[in-house]
N, C-alpha and C positions, 0 to 999 in steps of 0.2 A: 487614508482609512481601514480601518479595524474589522473586520470578519462582521459579515452581520449574522443572527438565529435568526430560524427561520419560525414558523409561529409553530409553540406544542398543540402535539395536536391530541394527546393526553396527558392528564394529569397524576398523580403521584395516588391520589386518591380512590379513581376511579379505577385504579392497578387495585390497587388495596378492600376495597368494593367486590370486583369479580374471585380476587382470592377466597374474600370472608365468604359470600356465595360458594362457591363450592369447597370449603370448608365445612358450610354448614349443611349443605347438603348431600354432608355424610361422602362424598369425594375426596381420597387421598392421593397420593406422588399424581396427582393432576399437572398435570405444564400450561404455563401461561405464558402464549408471548405478547405482544405486540408487534403491526407493522410500522414503523415507522417513518414510515408514505402519507396513510389515515388515518392511526394512531387506531386500530380495533385489534382490540385484544381478544384473543381467541381462551378457553379455557377447553381444555383436554380431556377428559378422564380419563383419570389411572383406573386402580383398585376403588371400590364403591364399600365403604364396610359400615352396611347399613346397624340399626339394631334389631334384633326381635323385642316380639312381645313384654314376652318377661323379663327383658333386658329394659328396655320401659317401664315396663312398672315397675322395678327395684332401682331405677334410677328417681323416678317421682316420689319414691318410698324414701330413697336418700336426702333426697329434695327434704319433700314438706319435713322431714326429722330440723332439720337443717335450719326450714324456717318458722318451727311452727310460733302462733305468737302464746307467748303465757310467763 
């Protein structure tokens, strides 16, 4: 009999979501680990790269400039 596989405890999409969420939160160099027994996904914060409000204003102005109707 061939070796049986254990049921998956996590899916790749779960891991991808955790990574995207960390990036969206402004985390850089975050460490993502998965416990193979339980499937628990842990994201440990590395450095945080938050934008200052003036940077946000500049980003918004550039976005609006690219997406103006007309």
